[in-house]
N, C-alpha and C positions, 0 to 999 in steps of 0.2 A: 734938822731936816728929816722929814718922815720917810720911811722905807716904802719903795715902790711895790705894788702887788706883783706876784709871780707871773700872772698871765700877761701883764703888760710888758714884762721883761722878755718873755718868750716871743711875743709879737714883734718887738723891735729887732731881736736877733734874726727872725725870719725875713723881715724886710731887708735887713742888711745882706743876707745871703742872696735874695732875688736881685738886688741892685748889683752885687758882685757878678752874678751870672750874666746879667744884661751887659755889663761892661766888657766881660770876656767875649761875648758874641759880637759886640760892636767892633772889637779889635780884630776878630777873625774876618769879618766882612770887609773891613778896611784893608786888611792884608791881601785878600783875594782880588779886590778891584783896584789895587794900586797899579798905576801905569796905563790903565784903560780909559782914562778920562773921568770926568765927574759923573757920578751916578745920577741919571735923570729921575726926577720924581714923578714924571708923567708916564703914560702908558707906553710900553715897548712895542715898536712896529714889528711885523713878521719878517723873517729873513728875506723872502722874495721881494717884498716892497723895499727893504733896505738896499738890496742888491740893485734893484731897478733904479732907485733914487741915486745911488752912487755911480751908475753906469758900468759897474763891474759885475762879472759872473753871468752875463747874458748867454743863452744857448745859441749855437750856430743856427742861422736861418734854415739851412737844409734839413737840420734834425727835427724841426717842428712841422715840416711838410709831411702830410700823410704818405704812406708807402705807395698806395695806389696812384696818387697824383704824380709822384716821382716817376713811377714806371710808365704812366701815360705820357709824361713829358719826354722821357728818354726815347720812347717809341715814336712820338710825334715828330721830333726834329729829324730822326732818321728817315721816316716816311716822307717828310717834306723834301729831303735831299734826293731820295729815290724818284719822287714825282718830278722834281726839277730836272733831274737827269733824263727821265723819259720824255719830258716836254721838249727839251733841247734836241733829243734824238729824233723825235717826231718832226720837229721843225726842219732838221737837216734832211731827213728822208723826204719830206714834202718838197724841198727845194731841188733835190736830185731824184725825184720820183721816177722819171723815165729810165735813168740808169739802174736804179734799184730793181724796178720791175723787169727790165731787160735781163739783168743778171739772174733774177729769180726764175724767169722763164728758161734761161739757159741751163740752170741747175735741173729743172724738171725734164727738159729735153735730153740732157746728158744722162740723167737717171734712166731714161727710157732706152737710149741708144748704147749705153756703155756695155751691156751684156753682148751685143753684136761685135763690138771691138774685141772683147775678150775671146769670143769664139774664133774670130778671124786670126787673132794672134796665136791661138792654140793650133790653128790650121797651118801655121808657118809663115804668115805674112808679117813683114816688118811693122813696127808700131805706126810709123807715118802713113804707110799705105793702107793699113787697116783703119786708121782714123779717117783718112780721106774718103775711102770707099763708103764707110758707114755714114759720114756726114753728108756726102753728096746724095746717096740714096735716100737718107732721111729727109733732106731738104727738098729733093725732087718729089717725093711722095706727098709731103705737106703742100708744096706748090700745086701739084696736080689736083689735090682735093679742093683747094681754094679755087682753082680755075674751073673745075667741074661745077662747083656750086654757082659761080657767077654765070657760066654758060647756060646752065639749066634755068636760072632765073630769067636771063635775057630771052631765052627761047620761048619760055612760057608766059612772058609778061603780057603780051597782047591777049592771049587766050585767058589768062587770069583776070585781066581787066574786064573782058566780056562776061566772064563767069561772076565776077564780083557785082557787076551791074544787075545781072539776072538774079543773083542771090539777094541783092538789096530789094529788088522789086518783089521777090517772093516773100521776104521778111515783111515788107510793107503790107502785102495782101494777108499774110498770116496775122499781123497785128490788128488789121481791120476786122478780121473774122474772129479774133480771140475774145474771150469773155472779159477782157480788161477794159472794154468800151473806149478803145482808142479811135479817134476820128481822123479823117484825112487832113483836116485843117491843122490838127496838132502835129502830125508828121511833117506837113509842109512848113509849119512854123519852125520846127527843129532844124530842118534842112536849111531854111533861110538864115537862121541864127548862126549856123555853122559857116555858111558862105560869108556872112558879114564879118564874122570873127576872123576868118582867113584874110579877107580884104583889108580890114583895119590893122592887121598885124603883119603887113607885108614887110615892113622894115625889120621887125624882129625875126621873121623867117629868113630874110636876106642875111642878117648878121649871123643867124644860126648856121646858114650855109657857109659863110666865110669861116666861122669857127670850125665847121666840119672839115674844111680844107686844111686848117691848122692841125686838126686832130689826125687827118690822114698823113700829113708830113711827119708828125711826131710818131705815128704808128710805124711808118716806114723806117724812121731812124731807130726806133726801138727794135724792129725786126733785124736790122743790120747789126746792131749791138749784140742782140741775142745770138745771131748766127756766129759772129766772131768769138763770142764768149764760149759758146758750145764747142766750137772747133778746138780752142785752146784747152778747155776742160777735158775733152776727150783725149787729147794728145799729151798734155802735161799735168794731169790731175795730181799725180803723186808729188811732184815738186811743189805745186801750189799748196797742197796740204801741209807738207813739211815746212814750207816758209811760214804759213799761217801758224803752225804749231810753235815755231820759234818765237812768235810774239807773246806767247803765254808765259807767265812767270814760271820759273823752274820748279817751284814747289808744287804747283798745280798742273804741271805738264803731264805726269803719268795718268791722272784721271781724265784729262781732256783727250789724251791720245787713245784711251780706251773708249771714250764716248763717241769720238768721231766716226769710226767705222760702223758702230751701231746706229748712229743717226743716219748715215748714208744708206744702210740696209733698210731702215724704216722708210726713207724717202723713195728708194727704188721700189719697195713693195707697194707703197701707196700709188705711185705713178703707174706701175704695171697693172695693179688691180683696178684702178680707175679707168684705164684704157680698155681693159677687157669688159668691165661692166658697161661703160658707155657704148662700146661696140655692140654688145648684146641688145641694149635698149634701142639703139638706132636701127638695128636689123629688124627686130620684131615689130616695133612701132611703124617703121617704114613699110613693112609687109602689110600691116593692117591698113595703112593709108592707101597703099597701092590697090588692094583688093576692094576697098570701099570707093575707089575711083576718085580720090581726092587729088586735085591738081598739085604738081610739084612735090610729089611724094618723096623723091630722092633728095632734093635740096632740104626739105623739112627733116628728113632722116639725118642729114649731115649736121643741121642746126641742133638736133637733139643730141648728137654725139658731142658736139663742141660745148653745149651748155651743161652737159653732164659733169664737166670739170668744176662747176660751181655747185657745191653740195646744197641740197634742199631747194635753194632758190632757183637754180638752173633747171631742174626737172619741172618745177611749176611753170616757169616762163616758157620753156619749149613745148610743154604739153598744152598750155593755154594758146600758144601760137598755132599749133596743129588743129585744135578744136575751132579756133576762130576762122581759119582758112576753110575748114570743112563747113562751117556754118554759113559763110557768105557765098560759098560756091555750090554746095550740095544740099543745103537745107538743114532743118532742125534734127530730123531723124539721123542723118549721117553724122552730124556733129555729136549727138548722144552716143552713137556707136564708137566714134573715135575717142570720146571721153572714157568709155568703158575699156577700150583697148589700152589707152595710156595708163589708167589707174591699175589695171591688171598687171601690166608689165612693171610698173613702178613698185607695186606691192611685192612681186616676186623678187625684184632687185633688192628692196630693202630688207626682206626677211630671209632670203635664200642666197642670192648671189654675193652681196657684200660680206656677210659673215663667213661664207665659204671661201671666197677668193682673197679678200683682204686679210682675214684671220685676226688673231689677237694682237699681232705686232703693231698695227696702226689703228687699233680701236680707240675712238675718242667719244666721250659722252655727248649725247645729242645737244645738251645745253651748251657745252663748250663749242660745238659746231655752229650753233645758231649765233652765239655771241661773237665768235671769231669771224664768221662770214659778215655779220653786221659791222663789226669794227673795221675789218679790212675794206669793205665797200665804202665806208665813210672816209677812210684815210686815203685810199688810192683807187676808188672806183671798181670796175669789173676786175682789173688785174689784182687789186688787193683782195677781193673776194675769192679769186682763184687760188692765190698762194696762202691764204689764211689758214686753212685746215691742215695742209702739209706742214706748215710752220708750227702749228700747235702740236701735231703728232710728233715731229722731230724734237721739239722742246720737251715734251713729256718723256720721250725715250732718254734724252740726255739727263734730265733731272732724276729719273728713277735710277739710272746707272750711277750717277755721281753720288747719290745718297747711299746706295749699296757699297760703292767703292770706299766712301768715307767710313762707313760702319766696319768694313773689313779691315781697313787700316788701323782703326782704333782697337779692334780685337787683337790684331797682330803685334803692333808696336806701342799701343797705348795712345792716349790723346795727344794730338799734335800740338806744337807751340802756337801761341796766340800773340797778337799784337806785335810789339817791337822784337820780342824774342824769336819770332818766326824768321827774321832776316838773318840772324846769326845761325839758326839751325838749318837754313835752306842749303841743299847740296849745291856744289859749284856748277855741275853740269849733269843733266840727266841723259845726255846723248840723244841721238836721233831715234825716234820710235817708228814703228812700222804701221801706224794707223794712217790710212790715206784714202783718197778717192782712187781706187784702183782702175787702171786703164789698160 
């Protein structure tokens, strides 16, 4: 047997060592994968796909919703609950609108008469007698004003009719001589159309008259409710406020007890200021109507006084009524002069009287006034428009005070408990507070 070459022996030994190393590596891989199942020879899927395929390790659905969407959803269902509550409240108010408006009117009259009760009690009169004297005098004055307006209208009705016919004839002549090229045939056609409209809508006018009777009955019922409510608010306002305060949760009672007197002062300041401003408007515009020889100057002045309680809208309506009466009775020139008087007085009222008399306590932004009057008129008619602005002013006062009170509480004792922890932390009794409708 021939001897192998040296290089061939070295190559065989090298192959043996490579084979031994491969065997050792196979043994290590087998040891690592033992118990994990057979090793697949295909491609290994990513962990997310494997987790999805096996149904395990999925993230919570809420965790994959974007943060902004979650916040919007949380706010949306709360807003829906608030909107539903407001809708139900509006439906309830609409069903008992007469009672709500009567009580609101009673609050306004009480805010006007309550200082007189305080003065009479300081003079030594008992509470019942002071309340009776103030209520009787207040109702007598209001009744005399209404009677005077009706009496003046009835006394001047015939003369007003004659002046209206003369004014219409004068307007007709002015239209014929004007540069608008109006013909007498066009004017007669307009008059004929108006007459036909009235004739063809007799049923509607009759039904409107019947509805007017219903409105009168409701108005009388509301007046009686307002009178009785005013009487009891003047006499027993303190107890009524304390009873109302007892309905508030104990933890919120101190803040509400402090907000109540401030809201009442705001309402009182609003009513007093509005009465003074309305009286000044009625006097000066009435004097202008009297010197311009406009018929029914005094009843028109009373209407201006009453409509002044409807912010913005009332001044426009009463001023337009005065200008219209002057136009159909005295002619175009007198109507223009009345318009100048009305605009001058209202400008002085808006820029001088209201800021000076009402002050900052009841200042409400003009946009809030417009929106509140519109919303109040849509919900409850003229009565809603009257009470809308004082309601907004009182609400603003209450919100500002409660915000300041809450901030003061947090600075003094730290943040209060929230949610279910508030029940355990609430004091057992806060006691009776002195915030009331003072009488």
